[in-house]
C-alpha positions, 0 to 999 in steps of 0.5 A: 547261246544260253543252251550252248553255254550250259551244254559246254559246262555240262560236258566239261563236268562229265569229262571231269568225272570220267577223268576222275574215274580213270585216275587222270585227275591230279593227286587222285587214284582211279575210282573204278577198275577198268571193267567198271569204267564207262568209257575205255581209255581211247574213248575218253581221249577222243571225248577230251579232244572233242571237248577241247575243240568245243572250248576253242570254238566257244572262245572264238564266240562267247566263252567269257560270257559264260558264268563258269568261264574261269573253270572252262578256261582252266580245264582248256589249259590243263586238258588240251595239249596246245597253247591255245588257252594261253594264246587266247588269254595273252590276246585278251591281255593286249588291251585294257578291255581284254584285261577287264573281260578276262578278270570279269570272266574269272569272277565266280558267280556271286553268293548272297548271304544275310548280314542282318535279318532281311538285309541281303549282301552279295559277295563276289569272288575271283577265281585265283587259281585260274587267274594266276595260271595265266597271268601274274597279278604282281605284273598286271596290278598297276595296270588294273589300278590305272584302269580303275582310277580312269574308268568313267562310271557310265561307260563300264559294264557292271559285271566288269566293274564288280570284278575289277573292284573285287579283285583290287579289294581282295588284292589289298587284303593280306589274307588274299595276298597269302592265298595268291602267293600259294597259287603263284608258287 
C-alpha cells in the first residue's frame, strides 16, 4: 500500500506540472509553447482520465490513509468530470466514523518547530480549501463538537483525535474563521 500511495501522489504532482505547462491550472498562463510541451493536448487528457480512474480505485481501498489525501481529494474533484469525489465524501459524512475519517484525511502532515532549545512542538493543520470544497463547516460544526465531547479516549484513533481537536481549536480562532469565510465565499 505504501508504494501505491506514493505513486498515486507522484503521478498527481506530475499531471499538475503538465497541466501547468498547458495552461490548464486556474489563473495561470501556458508556461511552454506547444512545440516544447512534453505531451500533446490529447495525451494529457488521456493521462488525466487514467489518473481519475486510479484515484477512484484508491478511494475504494485506502485513499484516506494517504498522508496527502486532502490534495488527492481536491484534485479528484477539480480534474475529474464526474461527481464521484463529492459522492465519496457524502458517503463518508453519513456516519460519525466517516466524518472523522474525512477530517483526519484533510489533516496536513504535521510540522515540528522548537519553542525553546531542545523542546519540539508538533503543529497540525487542517486543509481548509479541501474541507470547504466538500462541506460547510458551519453545518457540521455542532456534530463535530458532539463527537469530541462524547468520544471515549481509549477508542479513538490518535490521528483522528488530533485532527478533530485541531479543527475545533482552529474553528474557535478568529483568524481561522476569517480564513474559512474566504474559502466558503
